[in-house]
All heavy atoms as a GROMACS GRO file, in nm:
protein
  516
    1MET      N    1  -0.743  -3.666  -5.372
    1MET     CA    2  -0.850  -3.606  -5.446
    1MET      C    3  -0.951  -3.714  -5.485
    1MET      O    4  -0.914  -3.823  -5.526
    1MET     CB    5  -0.795  -3.538  -5.571
    1MET     CG    6  -0.905  -3.470  -5.649
    1MET     SD    7  -0.865  -3.410  -5.816
    1MET     CE    8  -0.720  -3.316  -5.794
    2ALA      N    9  -1.080  -3.682  -5.474
    2ALA     CA   10  -1.185  -3.776  -5.508
    2ALA      C   11  -1.191  -3.795  -5.659
    2ALA      O   12  -1.169  -3.702  -5.736
    2ALA     CB   13  -1.320  -3.726  -5.458
    3GLU      N   14  -1.219  -3.919  -5.698
    3GLU     CA   15  -1.231  -3.949  -5.841
    3GLU      C   16  -1.359  -3.886  -5.896
    3GLU      O   17  -1.463  -3.886  -5.829
    3GLU     CB   18  -1.235  -4.100  -5.860
    3GLU     CG   19  -1.235  -4.142  -6.006
    3GLU     CD   20  -1.228  -4.293  -6.022
    3GLU    OE1   21  -1.166  -4.359  -5.938
    3GLU    OE2   22  -1.286  -4.340  -6.119
    4ALA      N   23  -1.353  -3.833  -6.016
    4ALA     CA   24  -1.470  -3.773  -6.079
    4ALA      C   25  -1.577  -3.880  -6.104
    4ALA      O   26  -1.545  -3.993  -6.140
    4ALA     CB   27  -1.432  -3.706  -6.210
    5ILE      N   28  -1.701  -3.843  -6.086
    5ILE     CA   29  -1.812  -3.935  -6.111
    5ILE      C   30  -1.829  -3.949  -6.262
    5ILE      O   31  -1.832  -3.849  -6.334
    5ILE     CB   32  -1.941  -3.882  -6.045
    5ILE    CG1   33  -1.925  -3.881  -5.894
    5ILE    CG2   34  -2.060  -3.969  -6.086
    5ILE    CD1   35  -2.042  -3.819  -5.820
    6ARG      N   36  -1.839  -4.073  -6.308
    6ARG     CA   37  -1.860  -4.098  -6.450
    6ARG      C   38  -2.008  -4.133  -6.472
    6ARG      O   39  -2.052  -4.243  -6.440
    6ARG     CB   40  -1.771  -4.212  -6.498
    6ARG     CG   41  -1.625  -4.171  -6.498
    6ARG     CD   42  -1.543  -4.264  -6.581
    6ARG     NE   43  -1.493  -4.372  -6.495
    6ARG     CZ   44  -1.424  -4.476  -6.540
    6ARG    NH1   45  -1.401  -4.490  -6.667
    6ARG    NH2   46  -1.381  -4.567  -6.458
    7TRP      N   47  -2.082  -4.037  -6.523
    7TRP     CA   48  -2.224  -4.054  -6.548
    7TRP      C   49  -2.245  -4.128  -6.678
    7TRP      O   50  -2.174  -4.108  -6.775
    7TRP     CB   51  -2.294  -3.918  -6.554
    7TRP     CG   52  -2.292  -3.850  -6.421
    7TRP    CD1   53  -2.205  -3.754  -6.380
    7TRP    CD2   54  -2.379  -3.874  -6.311
    7TRP    NE1   55  -2.232  -3.716  -6.251
    7TRP    CE2   56  -2.339  -3.789  -6.206
    7TRP    CE3   57  -2.487  -3.958  -6.290
    7TRP    CZ2   58  -2.405  -3.786  -6.083
    7TRP    CZ3   59  -2.551  -3.955  -6.167
    7TRP    CH2   60  -2.510  -3.870  -6.066
    8GLN      N   61  -2.346  -4.215  -6.679
    8GLN     CA   62  -2.379  -4.294  -6.798
    8GLN      C   63  -2.525  -4.270  -6.831
    8GLN      O   64  -2.611  -4.271  -6.743
    8GLN     CB   65  -2.356  -4.442  -6.771
    8GLN     CG   66  -2.394  -4.532  -6.886
    8GLN     CD   67  -2.372  -4.678  -6.853
    8GLN    OE1   68  -2.306  -4.713  -6.758
    8GLN    NE2   69  -2.431  -4.764  -6.934
    9LYS      N   70  -2.554  -4.248  -6.960
    9LYS     CA   71  -2.692  -4.236  -7.002
    9LYS      C   72  -2.723  -4.349  -7.100
    9LYS      O   73  -2.633  -4.407  -7.159
    9LYS     CB   74  -2.721  -4.100  -7.064
    9LYS     CG   75  -2.656  -4.074  -7.197
    9LYS     CD   76  -2.699  -3.938  -7.250
    9LYS     CE   77  -2.641  -3.913  -7.387
    9LYS     NZ   78  -2.690  -3.789  -7.444
   10SER      N   79  -2.849  -4.375  -7.116
   10SER     CA   80  -2.893  -4.481  -7.205
   10SER      C   81  -2.859  -4.448  -7.350
   10SER      O   82  -2.867  -4.333  -7.392
   10SER     CB   83  -3.044  -4.500  -7.193
   10SER     OG   84  -3.092  -4.585  -7.294
   11SER      N   85  -2.827  -4.550  -7.426
   11SER     CA   86  -2.803  -4.531  -7.570
   11SER      C   87  -2.932  -4.491  -7.640
   11SER      O   88  -2.930  -4.438  -7.750
   11SER     CB   89  -2.746  -4.658  -7.631
   11SER     OG   90  -2.836  -4.766  -7.613
   12PHE      N   91  -3.048  -4.512  -7.578
   12PHE     CA   92  -3.176  -4.471  -7.635
   12PHE      C   93  -3.192  -4.319  -7.632
   12PHE      O   94  -3.280  -4.265  -7.694
   12PHE     CB   95  -3.292  -4.536  -7.560
   12PHE     CG   96  -3.307  -4.683  -7.587
   12PHE    CD1   97  -3.264  -4.775  -7.495
   12PHE    CD2   98  -3.362  -4.728  -7.706
   12PHE    CE1   99  -3.276  -4.911  -7.519
   12PHE    CE2  100  -3.375  -4.864  -7.732
   12PHE     CZ  101  -3.332  -4.955  -7.638
   13SER      N  102  -3.108  -4.250  -7.557
   13SER     CA  103  -3.117  -4.104  -7.547
   13SER      C  104  -3.072  -4.035  -7.675
   13SER      O  105  -3.101  -3.919  -7.695
   13SER     CB  106  -3.032  -4.053  -7.430
   13SER     OG  107  -3.081  -4.101  -7.309
   14GLY      N  108  -3.001  -4.105  -7.759
   14GLY     CA  109  -2.956  -4.049  -7.886
   14GLY      C  110  -2.825  -3.975  -7.872
   14GLY      O  111  -2.774  -3.953  -7.762
   15PRO      N  112  -2.769  -3.932  -7.984
   15PRO     CA  113  -2.638  -3.869  -7.984
   15PRO      C  114  -2.638  -3.724  -7.940
   15PRO      O  115  -2.535  -3.669  -7.906
   15PRO     CB  116  -2.595  -3.881  -8.131
   15PRO     CG  117  -2.724  -3.880  -8.206
   15PRO     CD  118  -2.821  -3.952  -8.117
   16ASP      N  119  -2.752  -3.658  -7.940
   16ASP     CA  120  -2.760  -3.516  -7.908
   16ASP      C  121  -2.747  -3.494  -7.757
   16ASP      O  122  -2.830  -3.540  -7.680
   16ASP     CB  123  -2.893  -3.460  -7.958
   16ASP     CG  124  -2.907  -3.310  -7.936
   16ASP    OD1  125  -2.812  -3.248  -7.885
   16ASP    OD2  126  -3.012  -3.257  -7.972
   17ASP      N  127  -2.643  -3.422  -7.714
   17ASP     CA  128  -2.621  -3.398  -7.571
   17ASP      C  129  -2.728  -3.310  -7.508
   17ASP      O  130  -2.736  -3.300  -7.387
   17ASP     CB  131  -2.484  -3.334  -7.549
   17ASP     CG  132  -2.371  -3.434  -7.569
   17ASP    OD1  133  -2.397  -3.555  -7.560
   17ASP    OD2  134  -2.258  -3.390  -7.594
   18ASN      N  135  -2.809  -3.244  -7.589
   18ASN     CA  136  -2.913  -3.156  -7.535
   18ASN      C  137  -3.042  -3.229  -7.501
   18ASN      O  138  -3.133  -3.170  -7.448
   18ASN     CB  139  -2.942  -3.042  -7.634
   18ASN     CG  140  -2.822  -2.951  -7.649
   18ASN    OD1  141  -2.750  -2.927  -7.554
   18ASN    ND2  142  -2.800  -2.900  -7.769
   19GLN      N  143  -3.052  -3.356  -7.533
   19GLN     CA  144  -3.173  -3.431  -7.502
   19GLN      C  145  -3.178  -3.460  -7.353
   19GLN      O  146  -3.079  -3.493  -7.291
   19GLN     CB  147  -3.176  -3.562  -7.580
   19GLN     CG  148  -3.195  -3.541  -7.728
   19GLN     CD  149  -3.210  -3.673  -7.803
   19GLN    OE1  150  -3.214  -3.778  -7.741
   19GLN    NE2  151  -3.219  -3.667  -7.932
   20ASN      N  152  -3.297  -3.448  -7.298
   20ASN     CA  153  -3.316  -3.478  -7.156
   20ASN      C  154  -3.317  -3.629  -7.136
   20ASN      O  155  -3.382  -3.702  -7.211
   20ASN     CB  156  -3.447  -3.419  -7.107
   20ASN     CG  157  -3.448  -3.268  -7.116
   20ASN    OD1  158  -3.343  -3.206  -7.118
   20ASN    ND2  159  -3.564  -3.209  -7.122
   21CYS      N  160  -3.246  -3.675  -7.036
   21CYS     CA  161  -3.242  -3.817  -7.007
   21CYS      C  162  -3.201  -3.838  -6.861
   21CYS      O  163  -3.158  -3.745  -6.794
   21CYS     CB  164  -3.146  -3.889  -7.100
   21CYS     SG  165  -2.976  -3.835  -7.084
   22ILE      N  166  -3.215  -3.959  -6.818
   22ILE     CA  167  -3.170  -3.998  -6.685
   22ILE      C  168  -3.028  -4.051  -6.698
   22ILE      O  169  -2.999  -4.131  -6.786
   22ILE     CB  170  -3.260  -4.106  -6.624
   22ILE    CG1  171  -3.403  -4.057  -6.610
   22ILE    CG2  172  -3.205  -4.156  -6.491
   22ILE    CD1  173  -3.421  -3.945  -6.510
   23GLU      N  174  -2.939  -4.006  -6.609
   23GLU     CA  175  -2.802  -4.054  -6.608
   23GLU      C  176  -2.779  -4.128  -6.477
   23GLU      O  177  -2.835  -4.092  -6.373
   23GLU     CB  178  -2.706  -3.936  -6.619
   23GLU     CG  179  -2.723  -3.857  -6.746
   23GLU     CD  180  -2.637  -3.732  -6.750
   23GLU    OE1  181  -2.631  -3.659  -6.649
   23GLU    OE2  182  -2.578  -3.707  -6.855
   24LEU      N  183  -2.698  -4.232  -6.481
   24LEU     CA  184  -2.667  -4.312  -6.364
   24LEU      C  185  -2.517  -4.321  -6.343
   24LEU      O  186  -2.441  -4.315  -6.440
   24LEU     CB  187  -2.721  -4.454  -6.379
   24LEU     CG  188  -2.873  -4.467  -6.376
   24LEU    CD1  189  -2.924  -4.472  -6.518
   24LEU    CD2  190  -2.912  -4.589  -6.300
   25ALA      N  191  -2.478  -4.338  -6.217
   25ALA     CA  192  -2.337  -4.358  -6.182
   25ALA      C  193  -2.329  -4.444  -6.057
   25ALA      O  194  -2.417  -4.440  -5.971
   25ALA     CB  195  -2.268  -4.224  -6.158
   26ARG      N  196  -2.223  -4.523  -6.047
   26ARG     CA  197  -2.199  -4.602  -5.926
   26ARG      C  198  -2.095  -4.526  -5.844
   26ARG      O  199  -1.987  -4.494  -5.892
   26ARG     CB  200  -2.146  -4.741  -5.958
   26ARG     CG  201  -2.125  -4.826  -5.833
   26ARG     CD  202  -2.072  -4.963  -5.867
   26ARG     NE  203  -2.171  -5.046  -5.934
   26ARG     CZ  204  -2.255  -5.128  -5.870
   26ARG    NH1  205  -2.251  -5.136  -5.739
   26ARG    NH2  206  -2.340  -5.201  -5.937
   27VAL      N  207  -2.131  -4.498  -5.717
   27VAL     CA  208  -2.042  -4.425  -5.627
   27VAL      C  209  -2.042  -4.498  -5.493
   27VAL      O  210  -2.146  -4.509  -5.428
   27VAL     CB  211  -2.088  -4.279  -5.610
   27VAL    CG1  212  -1.998  -4.206  -5.512
   27VAL    CG2  213  -2.092  -4.206  -5.744
   28ASP      N  214  -1.927  -4.545  -5.453
   28ASP     CA  215  -1.912  -4.614  -5.324
   28ASP      C  216  -2.015  -4.726  -5.305
   28ASP      O  217  -2.073  -4.742  -5.199
   28ASP     CB  218  -1.924  -4.514  -5.208
   28ASP     CG  219  -1.812  -4.412  -5.209
   28ASP    OD1  220  -1.700  -4.446  -5.254
   28ASP    OD2  221  -1.836  -4.297  -5.167
   29GLY      N  222  -2.040  -4.803  -5.410
   29GLY     CA  223  -2.131  -4.917  -5.403
   29GLY      C  224  -2.278  -4.881  -5.414
   29GLY      O  225  -2.363  -4.970  -5.416
   30MET      N  226  -2.309  -4.754  -5.421
   30MET     CA  227  -2.448  -4.709  -5.435
   30MET      C  228  -2.469  -4.658  -5.577
   30MET      O  229  -2.374  -4.631  -5.650
   30MET     CB  230  -2.479  -4.598  -5.334
   30MET     CG  231  -2.465  -4.641  -5.189
   30MET     SD  232  -2.581  -4.772  -5.142
   30MET     CE  233  -2.730  -4.676  -5.124
   31ILE      N  234  -2.595  -4.643  -5.617
   31ILE     CA  235  -2.630  -4.592  -5.748
   31ILE      C  236  -2.684  -4.450  -5.734
   31ILE      O  237  -2.772  -4.426  -5.650
   31ILE     CB  238  -2.736  -4.680  -5.817
   31ILE    CG1  239  -2.689  -4.825  -5.827
   31ILE    CG2  240  -2.773  -4.623  -5.955
   31ILE    CD1  241  -2.566  -4.845  -5.913
   32GLN      N  242  -2.630  -4.358  -5.813
   32GLN     CA  243  -2.681  -4.222  -5.814
   32GLN      C  244  -2.752  -4.198  -5.947
   32GLN      O  245  -2.707  -4.246  -6.052
   32GLN     CB  246  -2.568  -4.122  -5.795
   32GLN     CG  247  -2.508  -4.130  -5.656
   32GLN     CD  248  -2.413  -4.017  -5.626
   32GLN    OE1  249  -2.368  -3.945  -5.714
   32GLN    NE2  250  -2.382  -4.001  -5.499
   33LEU      N  251  -2.864  -4.127  -5.941
   33LEU     CA  252  -2.943  -4.094  -6.059
   33LEU      C  253  -2.960  -3.944  -6.065
   33LEU      O  254  -2.976  -3.878  -5.961
   33LEU     CB  255  -3.082  -4.158  -6.052
   33LEU     CG  256  -3.092  -4.309  -6.049
   33LEU    CD1  257  -3.095  -4.357  -5.905
   33LEU    CD2  258  -3.216  -4.351  -6.122
   34ARG      N  259  -2.962  -3.889  -6.186
   34ARG     CA  260  -2.991  -3.747  -6.204
   34ARG      C  261  -3.052  -3.728  -6.342
   34ARG      O  262  -3.037  -3.812  -6.431
   34ARG     CB  263  -2.865  -3.662  -6.190
   34ARG     CG  264  -2.767  -3.679  -6.304
   34ARG     CD  265  -2.644  -3.593  -6.286
   34ARG     NE  266  -2.558  -3.600  -6.405
   34ARG     CZ  267  -2.445  -3.536  -6.418
   34ARG    NH1  268  -2.401  -3.460  -6.318
   34ARG    NH2  269  -2.374  -3.546  -6.527
   35GLU      N  270  -3.122  -3.617  -6.359
   35GLU     CA  271  -3.173  -3.579  -6.490
   35GLU      C  272  -3.070  -3.489  -6.556
   35GLU      O  273  -3.018  -3.398  -6.492
   35GLU     CB  274  -3.306  -3.505  -6.477
   35GLU     CG  275  -3.420  -3.594  -6.436
   35GLU     CD  276  -3.554  -3.525  -6.451
   35GLU    OE1  277  -3.581  -3.470  -6.560
   35GLU    OE2  278  -3.629  -3.525  -6.355
   36SER      N  279  -3.047  -3.511  -6.683
   36SER     CA  280  -2.943  -3.434  -6.751
   36SER      C  281  -2.979  -3.286  -6.761
   36SER      O  282  -2.890  -3.201  -6.767
   36SER     CB  283  -2.917  -3.490  -6.891
   36SER     OG  284  -3.035  -3.485  -6.969
   37ASP      N  285  -3.109  -3.252  -6.759
   37ASP     CA  286  -3.147  -3.112  -6.771
   37ASP      C  287  -3.134  -3.035  -6.639
   37ASP      O  288  -3.138  -2.913  -6.637
   37ASP     CB  289  -3.287  -3.096  -6.829
   37ASP     CG  290  -3.396  -3.156  -6.741
   37ASP    OD1  291  -3.364  -3.245  -6.661
   37ASP    OD2  292  -3.512  -3.113  -6.753
   38ASP      N  293  -3.117  -3.105  -6.526
   38ASP     CA  294  -3.090  -3.041  -6.397
   38ASP      C  295  -2.998  -3.132  -6.315
   38ASP      O  296  -3.042  -3.199  -6.223
   38ASP     CB  297  -3.219  -3.012  -6.321
   38ASP     CG  298  -3.196  -2.923  -6.200
   38ASP    OD1  299  -3.079  -2.888  -6.170
   38ASP    OD2  300  -3.294  -2.888  -6.133
   39PRO      N  301  -2.870  -3.137  -6.348
   39PRO     CA  302  -2.778  -3.232  -6.284
   39PRO      C  303  -2.745  -3.201  -6.139
   39PRO      O  304  -2.677  -3.279  -6.074
   39PRO     CB  305  -2.654  -3.224  -6.372
   39PRO     CG  306  -2.660  -3.090  -6.435
   39PRO     CD  307  -2.806  -3.058  -6.453
   40ARG      N  308  -2.796  -3.089  -6.086
   40ARG     CA  309  -2.767  -3.056  -5.946
   40ARG      C  310  -2.844  -3.146  -5.849
   40ARG      O  311  -2.801  -3.167  -5.736
   40ARG     CB  312  -2.804  -2.911  -5.917
   40ARG     CG  313  -2.725  -2.810  -5.999
   40ARG     CD  314  -2.785  -2.672  -5.988
   40ARG     NE  315  -2.922  -2.678  -6.042
   40ARG     CZ  316  -3.019  -2.593  -6.010
   40ARG    NH1  317  -2.998  -2.497  -5.925
   40ARG    NH2  318  -3.138  -2.606  -6.065
   41ILE      N  319  -2.956  -3.200  -5.892
   41ILE     CA  320  -3.039  -3.284  -5.807
   41ILE      C  321  -3.002  -3.430  -5.832
   41ILE      O  322  -3.016  -3.480  -5.944
   41ILE     CB  323  -3.188  -3.262  -5.835
   41ILE    CG1  324  -3.224  -3.116  -5.807
   41ILE    CG2  325  -3.273  -3.358  -5.752
   41ILE    CD1  326  -3.364  -3.078  -5.849
   42VAL      N  327  -2.954  -3.496  -5.727
   42VAL     CA  328  -2.908  -3.635  -5.739
   42VAL      C  329  -2.982  -3.720  -5.636
   42VAL      O  330  -2.994  -3.682  -5.519
   42VAL     CB  331  -2.755  -3.644  -5.715
   42VAL    CG1  332  -2.709  -3.788  -5.717
   42VAL    CG2  333  -2.680  -3.561  -5.817
   43VAL      N  334  -3.032  -3.833  -5.681
   43VAL     CA  335  -3.099  -3.930  -5.594
   43VAL      C  336  -3.006  -4.050  -5.580
   43VAL      O  337  -2.950  -4.097  -5.680
   43VAL     CB  338  -3.234  -3.974  -5.655
   43VAL    CG1  339  -3.297  -4.084  -5.572
   43VAL    CG2  340  -3.328  -3.856  -5.669
   44THR      N  341  -2.990  -4.099  -5.458
   44THR     CA  342  -2.902  -4.214  -5.433
   44THR      C  343  -2.985  -4.332  -5.385
   44THR      O  344  -3.074  -4.315  -5.301
   44THR     CB  345  -2.797  -4.177  -5.326
   44THR    OG1  346  -2.722  -4.065  -5.372
   44THR    CG2  347  -2.702  -4.292  -5.301
   45THR      N  348  -2.956  -4.449  -5.438
   45THR     CA  349  -3.026  -4.570  -5.398
   45THR      C  350  -2.928  -4.687  -5.405
   45THR      O  351  -2.817  -4.674  -5.455
   45THR     CB  352  -3.150  -4.596  -5.487
   45THR    OG1  353  -3.228  -4.702  -5.431
   45THR    CG2  354  -3.112  -4.630  -5.630
   46SER      N  355  -2.972  -4.800  -5.358
   46SER     CA  356  -2.886  -4.920  -5.364
   46SER      C  357  -2.910  -4.992  -5.496
   46SER      O  358  -3.015  -4.977  -5.559
   46SER     CB  359  -2.921  -5.014  -5.248
   46SER     OG  360  -3.051  -5.071  -5.270
   47PRO      N  361  -2.814  -5.072  -5.538
   47PRO     CA  362  -2.834  -5.152  -5.660
   47PRO      C  363  -2.957  -5.244  -5.649
   47PRO      O  364  -3.030  -5.261  -5.746
   47PRO     CB  365  -2.705  -5.233  -5.673
   47PRO     CG  366  -2.602  -5.150  -5.603
   47PRO     CD  367  -2.676  -5.086  -5.488
   48THR      N  368  -2.982  -5.298  -5.531
   48THR     CA  369  -3.097  -5.386  -5.510
   48THR      C  370  -3.228  -5.310  -5.530
   48THR      O  371  -3.320  -5.359  -5.597
   48THR     CB  372  -3.093  -5.448  -5.369
   48THR    OG1  373  -2.971  -5.522  -5.356
   48THR    CG2  374  -3.211  -5.538  -5.344
   49ASN      N  375  -3.237  -5.190  -5.473
   49ASN     CA  376  -3.360  -5.111  -5.489
   49ASN      C  377  -3.379  -5.065  -5.633
   49ASN      O  378  -3.492  -5.064  -5.683
   49ASN     CB  379  -3.360  -4.991  -5.395
   49ASN     CG  380  -3.380  -5.031  -5.252
   49ASN    OD1  381  -3.424  -5.141  -5.222
   49ASN    ND2  382  -3.348  -4.941  -5.160
   50LEU      N  383  -3.272  -5.029  -5.700
   50LEU     CA  384  -3.284  -4.988  -5.840
   50LEU      C  385  -3.329  -5.106  -5.925
   50LEU      O  386  -3.415  -5.093  -6.011
   50LEU     CB  387  -3.150  -4.933  -5.893
   50LEU     CG  388  -3.152  -4.893  -6.040
   50LEU    CD1  389  -3.254  -4.784  -6.066
   50LEU    CD2  390  -3.014  -4.849  -6.085
   51ARG      N  391  -3.274  -5.223  -5.900
   51ARG     CA  392  -3.313  -5.344  -5.973
   51ARG      C  393  -3.462  -5.372  -5.954
   51ARG      O  394  -3.534  -5.399  -6.052
   51ARG     CB  395  -3.231  -5.464  -5.927
   51ARG     CG  396  -3.258  -5.591  -6.006
   51ARG     CD  397  -3.168  -5.708  -5.962
   51ARG     NE  398  -3.028  -5.677  -5.982
   51ARG     CZ  399  -2.939  -5.655  -5.883
   51ARG    NH1  400  -2.976  -5.661  -5.757
   51ARG    NH2  401  -2.813  -5.628  -5.910
   52ALA      N  402  -3.510  -5.362  -5.832
   52ALA     CA  403  -3.653  -5.386  -5.805
   52ALA      C  404  -3.740  -5.284  -5.877
   52ALA      O  405  -3.844  -5.317  -5.935
   52ALA     CB  406  -3.679  -5.381  -5.654
   53PHE      N  407  -3.697  -5.158  -5.878
   53PHE     CA  408  -3.772  -5.053  -5.948
   53PHE      C  409  -3.778  -5.081  -6.098
   53PHE      O  410  -3.884  -5.074  -6.160
   53PHE     CB  411  -3.709  -4.916  -5.920
   53PHE     CG  412  -3.771  -4.806  -6.000
   53PHE    CD1  413  -3.897  -4.760  -5.969
   53PHE    CD2  414  -3.703  -4.749  -6.106
   53PHE    CE1  415  -3.956  -4.658  -6.044
   53PHE    CE2  416  -3.760  -4.648  -6.181
   53PHE     CZ  417  -3.887  -4.602  -6.150
   54LEU      N  418  -3.663  -5.114  -6.157
   54LEU     CA  419  -3.659  -5.140  -6.301
   54LEU      C  420  -3.744  -5.261  -6.339
   54LEU      O  421  -3.811  -5.260  -6.442
   54LEU     CB  422  -3.515  -5.158  -6.348
   54LEU     CG  423  -3.427  -5.033  -6.340
   54LEU    CD1  424  -3.283  -5.066  -6.377
   54LEU    CD2  425  -3.482  -4.922  -6.425
   55LEU      N  426  -3.743  -5.363  -6.257
   55LEU     CA  427  -3.829  -5.479  -6.283
   55LEU      C  428  -3.976  -5.438  -6.277
   55LEU      O  429  -4.057  -5.485  -6.358
   55LEU     CB  430  -3.799  -5.591  -6.184
   55LEU     CG  431  -3.667  -5.664  -6.204
   55LEU    CD1  432  -3.639  -5.760  -6.088
   55LEU    CD2  433  -3.664  -5.738  -6.337
   56GLY      N  434  -4.011  -5.350  -6.183
   56GLY     CA  435  -4.148  -5.301  -6.174
   56GLY      C  436  -4.187  -5.219  -6.295
   56GLY      O  437  -4.298  -5.230  -6.347
   57VAL      N  438  -4.095  -5.136  -6.343
   57VAL     CA  439  -4.121  -5.057  -6.464
   57VAL      C  440  -4.146  -5.150  -6.582
   57VAL      O  441  -4.242  -5.134  -6.657
   57VAL     CB  442  -4.003  -4.961  -6.494
   57VAL    CG1  443  -4.016  -4.900  -6.633
   57VAL    CG2  444  -3.996  -4.853  -6.389
   58LYS      N  445  -4.058  -5.249  -6.599
   58LYS     CA  446  -4.073  -5.343  -6.710
   58LYS      C  447  -4.203  -5.423  -6.701
   58LYS      O  448  -4.261  -5.459  -6.803
   58LYS     CB  449  -3.955  -5.440  -6.713
   58LYS     CG  450  -3.826  -5.374  -6.757
   58LYS     CD  451  -3.712  -5.474  -6.755
   58LYS     CE  452  -3.582  -5.410  -6.796
   58LYS     NZ  453  -3.470  -5.504  -6.796
   59ALA      N  454  -4.250  -5.448  -6.580
   59ALA     CA  455  -4.374  -5.524  -6.560
   59ALA      C  456  -4.498  -5.436  -6.572
   59ALA      O  457  -4.610  -5.487  -6.563
   59ALA     CB  458  -4.370  -5.592  -6.422
   60GLY      N  459  -4.480  -5.306  -6.591
   60GLY     CA  460  -4.595  -5.217  -6.608
   60GLY      C  461  -4.658  -5.168  -6.478
   60GLY      O  462  -4.768  -5.113  -6.481
   61GLU      N  463  -4.591  -5.187  -6.366
   61GLU     CA  464  -4.650  -5.150  -6.237
   61GLU      C  465  -4.674  -5.000  -6.222
   61GLU      O  466  -4.751  -4.959  -6.136
   61GLU     CB  467  -4.559  -5.198  -6.122
   61GLU     CG  468  -4.553  -5.350  -6.112
   61GLU     CD  469  -4.462  -5.393  -5.999
   61GLU    OE1  470  -4.437  -5.316  -5.903
   61GLU    OE2  471  -4.412  -5.507  -6.007
   62PHE      N  472  -4.608  -4.918  -6.302
   62PHE     CA  473  -4.621  -4.773  -6.288
   62PHE      C  474  -4.689  -4.708  -6.407
   62PHE      O  475  -4.694  -4.586  -6.418
   62PHE     CB  476  -4.482  -4.711  -6.267
   62PHE     CG  477  -4.407  -4.773  -6.153
   62PHE    CD1  478  -4.305  -4.864  -6.177
   62PHE    CD2  479  -4.440  -4.743  -6.022
   62PHE    CE1  480  -4.236  -4.922  -6.072
   62PHE    CE2  481  -4.372  -4.801  -5.917
   62PHE     CZ  482  -4.269  -4.890  -5.941
   63ASP      N  483  -4.744  -4.789  -6.496
   63ASP     CA  484  -4.807  -4.736  -6.617
   63ASP      C  485  -4.923  -4.641  -6.587
   63ASP      O  486  -4.950  -4.550  -6.665
   63ASP     CB  487  -4.857  -4.850  -6.707
   63ASP     CG  488  -4.743  -4.925  -6.774
   63ASP    OD1  489  -4.626  -4.884  -6.759
   63ASP    OD2  490  -4.772  -5.027  -6.841
   64HIS      N  491  -4.988  -4.660  -6.476
   64HIS     CA  492  -5.102  -4.573  -6.441
   64HIS      C  493  -5.057  -4.430  -6.408
   64HIS      O  494  -5.140  -4.340  -6.402
   64HIS     CB  495  -5.180  -4.632  -6.324
   64HIS     CG  496  -5.102  -4.633  -6.195
   64HIS    ND1  497  -5.002  -4.726  -6.171
   64HIS    CD2  498  -5.108  -4.553  -6.088
   64HIS    CE1  499  -4.951  -4.703  -6.051
   64HIS    NE2  500  -5.013  -4.598  -5.999
   65LEU      N  501  -4.929  -4.409  -6.388
   65LEU     CA  502  -4.878  -4.275  -6.354
   65LEU      C  503  -4.854  -4.188  -6.477
   65LEU      O  504  -4.836  -4.066  -6.464
   65LEU     CB  505  -4.748  -4.288  -6.274
   65LEU     CG  506  -4.761  -4.359  -6.139
   65LEU    CD1  507  -4.624  -4.377  -6.077
   65LEU    CD2  508  -4.852  -4.281  -6.046
   66ILE      N  509  -4.850  -4.250  -6.594
   66ILE     CA  510  -4.820  -4.172  -6.715
   66ILE      C  511  -4.936  -4.176  -6.812
   66ILE      O  512  -5.022  -4.257  -6.808
   66ILE     CB  513  -4.692  -4.220  -6.786
   66ILE    CG1  514  -4.698  -4.370  -6.815
   66ILE    CG2  515  -4.572  -4.189  -6.700
   66ILE    CD1  516  -4.586  -4.419  -6.900
   0.00000   0.00000   0.00000
């Protein structure tokens, strides 16, 4: 039997389980992402690509989108 995926959300999401947030999990060496308000849709990426994305977010590269 396959092991259940253990999703992790940011501590910034707060204690309320009804808050919308991004959840992450490591599965077979890859990173899966989903939104808590629609967990059926899952995006899979590599740790390297996620790291590059997060560095870009921190550097403000996507600020023009919001």
